Wavefront OBJ file of the C-alpha trace (Angstrom):
o trace
v 128.576 -55.969 274.847
v 129.189 -52.275 273.644
v 132.092 -50.479 274.292
v 132.802 -49.496 278.165
v 134.830 -46.171 278.932
v 135.417 -46.013 282.563
v 137.591 -43.697 284.734
v 139.344 -45.457 287.327
v 139.916 -42.853 290.105
v 142.574 -43.867 292.823
v 144.971 -42.264 295.378
v 149.198 -43.131 294.815
v 150.931 -46.029 293.388
v 149.077 -48.220 296.200
v 145.702 -47.348 295.256
v 146.458 -47.658 291.109
v 147.662 -51.622 291.616
v 144.545 -52.284 293.730
v 142.247 -50.481 291.189
v 144.043 -51.953 287.714
v 145.577 -55.182 289.028
v 142.390 -57.282 289.629
v 140.934 -55.489 286.181
v 143.699 -56.916 284.155
v 144.108 -60.397 286.040
v 140.743 -61.205 285.434
v 141.077 -60.569 281.986
v 143.851 -62.975 281.406
v 142.277 -65.393 283.582
v 139.422 -65.418 280.746
v 141.754 -65.519 278.004
v 140.755 -61.942 277.094
v 143.693 -59.895 275.310
v 144.712 -56.750 277.255
v 146.785 -53.947 276.555
v 148.076 -51.740 279.464
v 149.441 -48.156 278.537
v 150.739 -46.037 281.798
v 153.922 -44.751 282.547
v 156.674 -44.095 285.195
v 156.229 -46.227 288.340
v 153.010 -47.395 287.567
v 154.290 -49.150 284.219
v 157.260 -50.726 286.926
v 155.260 -51.616 289.616
v 152.543 -53.405 286.779
v 155.811 -55.194 285.107
v 156.881 -56.781 288.698
v 153.281 -57.899 289.757
v 152.534 -59.549 286.250
v 155.725 -60.746 285.587
v 155.160 -64.006 283.359
v 151.261 -63.721 283.613
v 149.199 -64.452 280.767
v 150.446 -64.700 276.914
v 147.661 -62.057 276.032
v 149.331 -59.198 278.032
v 150.488 -56.060 276.106
v 152.686 -53.383 278.593
v 153.134 -49.902 276.917
v 154.725 -47.148 278.002
v 152.082 -44.253 277.627
v 155.228 -41.721 278.244
v 156.110 -42.828 274.378
v 152.900 -43.767 272.890
v 150.724 -40.770 274.331
v 153.308 -38.094 274.300
v 151.237 -36.472 271.571
v 147.714 -37.482 272.613
v 146.435 -37.264 269.472
v 148.092 -40.919 268.644
v 146.582 -42.767 271.167
v 143.183 -43.509 269.462
v 145.075 -44.935 266.398
v 147.070 -46.841 269.064
v 144.018 -48.620 270.244
v 142.283 -49.064 267.190
v 145.577 -51.028 266.102
v 145.047 -53.248 269.171
v 141.569 -53.572 268.148
v 142.058 -54.726 264.499
v 144.987 -56.908 265.715
v 143.918 -58.882 268.849
v 139.678 -58.456 268.164
v 137.383 -60.457 266.568
v 137.496 -63.605 268.271
v 136.327 -62.562 272.001
v 135.988 -59.723 274.138
v 139.341 -57.382 274.658
v 140.677 -55.460 277.408
v 142.535 -51.984 277.881
v 143.993 -49.659 280.515
v 145.282 -46.042 279.366
v 146.454 -43.703 281.436
v 147.276 -40.406 279.215
v 147.194 -38.254 282.381
v 149.543 -37.553 284.768
v 150.939 -35.164 287.353
v 153.786 -33.311 285.295
v 151.442 -33.012 281.969
v 151.953 -28.929 280.512
v 148.912 -27.194 280.762
v 148.686 -27.611 276.788
v 149.000 -31.075 277.022
v 146.509 -31.824 279.613
v 143.658 -29.667 277.142
v 144.576 -32.269 274.330
v 144.564 -35.397 276.607
v 140.909 -34.339 277.588
v 139.867 -33.646 274.096
v 140.970 -37.407 273.499
v 139.143 -38.899 276.424
v 136.269 -37.251 274.982
v 136.670 -38.348 271.470
v 137.544 -41.930 272.271
v 133.800 -42.240 273.216
v 133.234 -41.083 269.245
v 136.208 -43.712 267.880
v 134.690 -46.616 269.534
v 130.819 -45.802 269.636
v 130.263 -48.543 267.644
v 132.926 -51.228 268.862
v 131.600 -54.609 270.407
v 133.134 -56.373 273.631
v 136.247 -53.874 274.208
v 136.214 -52.578 277.724
v 138.692 -49.813 278.826
v 139.770 -48.294 281.844
v 141.428 -44.732 282.359
v 143.232 -44.690 285.905
v 143.526 -40.918 287.359
v 145.513 -40.168 290.798
v 142.897 -37.760 292.832
v 145.904 -37.494 295.273
v 148.091 -35.571 292.534
v 146.177 -34.369 289.908
v 144.028 -31.177 289.927
v 140.308 -31.157 290.955
v 138.973 -29.729 287.612
v 141.014 -32.540 285.727
v 139.472 -35.244 287.884
v 135.865 -33.246 287.166
v 136.823 -33.203 283.445
v 137.271 -37.187 283.471
v 133.841 -37.581 285.268
v 132.066 -35.446 281.871
v 134.695 -37.619 279.724
v 133.676 -41.194 280.746
v 130.222 -42.562 280.777
v 131.240 -44.957 284.170
v 133.438 -44.369 287.321
v 135.367 -46.812 289.383
v 135.660 -45.208 292.856
v 136.247 -47.241 296.149
v 136.392 -50.472 293.922
v 132.592 -49.663 292.875
v 131.619 -48.849 289.757
v 128.467 -46.776 288.804
v 127.505 -44.843 286.233
v 129.166 -41.145 285.904
v 126.023 -38.594 286.436
v 128.344 -35.869 284.931
v 129.336 -37.428 281.512
v 128.439 -35.209 278.720
v 128.542 -36.878 275.713
v 130.400 -35.246 272.999
v 128.841 -33.910 269.963
v 130.513 -34.459 266.316
v 132.469 -31.063 266.469
v 132.992 -29.924 269.731
v 136.401 -31.435 270.673
v 137.668 -29.182 267.652
v 135.608 -26.177 268.299
v 136.961 -22.688 269.443
v 140.507 -21.375 269.277
v 143.779 -21.116 270.489
v 145.713 -18.213 272.255
v 147.282 -15.699 270.149
v 150.985 -16.389 269.013
v 153.537 -14.288 271.108
v 154.457 -10.592 269.113
v 157.687 -11.855 268.110
v 156.156 -14.308 265.951
v 155.583 -12.763 262.289
v 153.041 -14.246 260.696
v 153.561 -15.362 257.140
v 151.075 -15.612 254.257
v 151.481 -18.252 251.861
v 149.691 -19.788 248.617
v 150.517 -22.486 245.959
v 153.911 -21.399 244.954
v 154.934 -20.579 248.091
v 155.614 -23.889 249.656
v 158.957 -24.361 249.374
v 159.903 -20.964 250.201
v 157.684 -21.569 253.530
v 159.623 -24.528 254.303
v 162.987 -22.707 254.068
v 162.072 -20.048 256.136
v 160.797 -22.527 259.093
v 163.837 -24.430 258.576
v 165.960 -21.611 259.427
v 164.116 -20.354 262.244
v 163.884 -24.040 263.913
v 167.843 -23.936 263.147
v 167.841 -20.331 265.188
v 166.141 -21.846 268.015
v 168.148 -24.867 268.376
v 165.678 -27.888 267.071
v 167.969 -30.742 266.610
v 168.809 -32.141 262.488
v 166.508 -34.616 262.742
v 163.218 -33.012 264.312
v 163.654 -30.300 261.994
v 163.342 -32.760 259.320
v 160.092 -34.071 261.279
v 158.764 -30.437 261.115
v 159.487 -29.788 257.432
v 157.266 -32.925 256.437
v 154.391 -31.766 259.243
v 154.540 -27.941 257.978
v 154.783 -29.315 254.265
v 151.750 -31.764 254.949
v 149.711 -28.907 256.500
v 150.272 -25.961 253.988
v 149.440 -28.574 251.214
v 146.108 -29.144 253.173
v 145.619 -25.503 253.172
v 145.986 -24.769 249.564
v 144.060 -27.722 248.487
v 141.217 -27.239 250.858
v 141.283 -24.112 253.191
v 140.742 -21.318 250.722
v 144.297 -21.780 248.011
v 146.399 -20.827 251.015
v 147.008 -19.865 254.663
v 149.403 -18.143 257.151
v 152.130 -19.202 258.967
v 153.584 -18.380 262.446
v 156.511 -19.818 264.356
v 158.231 -19.295 267.588
v 160.060 -20.683 270.560
v 158.384 -21.374 273.687
v 159.179 -23.144 276.905
v 161.565 -25.393 275.643
v 159.877 -26.059 272.137
v 159.382 -24.977 268.798
v 156.015 -24.281 267.760
v 154.738 -23.613 264.243
v 150.932 -23.160 263.668
v 149.069 -22.602 259.979
v 146.036 -20.881 259.513
v 143.496 -20.959 256.613
v 140.107 -20.303 256.133
v 138.888 -24.590 255.433
v 136.579 -26.220 258.212
v 137.227 -29.311 259.758
v 134.115 -31.781 259.702
v 135.594 -35.006 261.324
v 136.685 -34.481 264.911
v 138.509 -37.801 264.771
v 140.602 -36.790 261.256
v 144.504 -37.980 261.594
v 143.877 -39.992 264.540
v 143.794 -43.524 262.992
v 146.176 -45.198 260.854
v 144.881 -44.742 257.263
v 143.777 -47.791 255.168
v 145.473 -48.640 252.094
v 144.229 -46.488 249.425
v 142.710 -43.835 251.612
v 143.235 -39.934 251.089
v 141.436 -38.127 253.250
v 143.211 -37.875 256.684
v 146.675 -39.194 255.420
v 148.332 -36.091 255.821
v 147.262 -34.907 259.597
v 148.122 -38.685 260.304
v 151.597 -38.192 259.577
v 151.791 -34.693 261.229
v 150.428 -36.260 264.538
v 153.005 -39.045 264.127
v 156.279 -36.898 263.756
v 154.809 -33.783 266.456
v 155.136 -33.838 270.260
v 151.847 -32.044 270.655
v 149.031 -31.221 267.832
v 146.512 -28.976 268.529
v 143.507 -28.218 266.128
v 140.707 -26.099 266.712
v 138.166 -25.487 263.651
v 135.283 -23.007 263.508
v 133.296 -21.596 260.670
v 135.997 -19.119 260.560
v 138.857 -21.431 259.527
v 141.095 -23.920 261.127
v 144.453 -23.612 262.971
v 147.065 -26.349 263.752
v 149.452 -26.002 266.227
v 152.782 -28.028 266.352
v 155.314 -28.496 269.073
v 158.328 -30.304 268.905
v 160.613 -30.545 271.929
v 163.941 -28.630 271.773
v 165.245 -31.122 274.117
l 1 2 3 4 5 6 7 8 9 10 11 12 13 14 15 16 17 18 19 20 21 22 23 24 25 26 27 28 29 30 31 32 33 34 35 36 37 38 39 40 41 42 43 44 45 46 47 48 49 50 51 52 53 54 55 56 57 58 59 60 61 62 63 64 65 66 67 68 69 70 71 72 73 74 75 76 77 78 79 80 81 82 83 84 85 86 87 88 89 90 91 92 93 94 95 96 97 98 99 100 101 102 103 104 105 106 107 108 109 110 111 112 113 114 115 116 117 118 119 120 121 122 123 124 125 126 127 128 129 130 131 132 133 134 135 136 137 138 139 140 141 142 143 144 145 146 147 148 149 150 151 152 153 154 155 156 157 158 159 160 161 162 163 164 165 166 167 168 169 170 171 172 173 174 175 176 177 178 179 180 181 182 183 184 185 186 187 188 189 190 191 192 193 194 195 196 197 198 199 200 201 202 203 204 205 206 207 208 209 210 211 212 213 214 215 216 217 218 219 220 221 222 223 224 225 226 227 228 229 230 231 232 233 234 235 236 237 238 239 240 241 242 243 244 245 246 247 248 249 250 251 252 253 254 255 256 257 258 259 260 261 262 263 264 265 266 267 268 269 270 271 272 273 274 275 276 277 278 279 280 281 282 283 284 285 286 287 288 289 290 291 292 293 294 295 296 297 298 299 300 301 302 303 304 305
C-alpha cells in the first residue's frame, strides 16, 4: 500500500478523540506499530484513554518534537526506519494548533507539503494530521486541504479536491520580509567567520539569550557561514536582531538550494551533504529557508525565554 497522508478535520477535544482513537486502536489491534505526536490537552487525553493499550504505541509531545517544524520529517523517518520492514505502520501528527506564531504556521504548512515528497516512495505507512476547525483560521484549514491528498471529515474519508502536489523546489522558493532597520548587515568571507561568531555572540548576550542557547546559535552560525563560503559564492551577509521574545539571525548568500528536503533527516554515517543544515535545525527553535536563482536566505530563531 502506498504512503497515505490524510488531514483529519475535527472540532474540539471530543472531536479529536472521536477521530483519532478509532484509528489508533485499529492499528494496535492489528499489531501495527503506531506513533502519535500531538500536544497539550490532546496528548493528556490520549494518554488517559490509551493507558496500557498496545505494546507498539509511542506517544510523543509535538510541542517538543515539532518546536521547529523542520525537525518533524526526520522524527517520522526515524520511526519508519526503526519500526518498519515487517508490516504496516501508523502515525498521528498534529504540527499545527491554536497559538502557533505566524512564522511557525508558515513553516508548518511547508512541512505538511514537504512530507508528501519525503515519503513519496514509502509503503505501508498511514499518517493522519488532525486540524481543529473550531480553533484554527479558515485559511489554515484551506492550506491543509491543499497539502493533504485525502481528508477525513465527519467520520468519512475522501479525496481532497484542493490537493496540490508539491513541485520539487516550491517549498523553498521565494523570500522573507526584510530585517528591521536596526539589524545592520555584515559581509563575511572565508577569513571572517571567527569574527562573525564573536559579533553575533555579543549581540545575543546583549539581547539576553541564555549562555547554553548562545552556544547553539554559534554552532548554527558557523555551519551556515561555512556553507556560504563553500557553496554560496565564497561568502555572504549576516544580520541579527531581537524580535518578539526571540533572537533572530539570518545569513544570505548567492547559492541555490536544489533539495527542498535538505537538513530534514538525520544524516547517514559518512554523509557530507545536508549535515550542516541538519545540525542547524536540531539546535534552533525555528528555521526559515528560502531559495531562488538569485540566492538563499536562512533565518534562525532562538527563544529568549
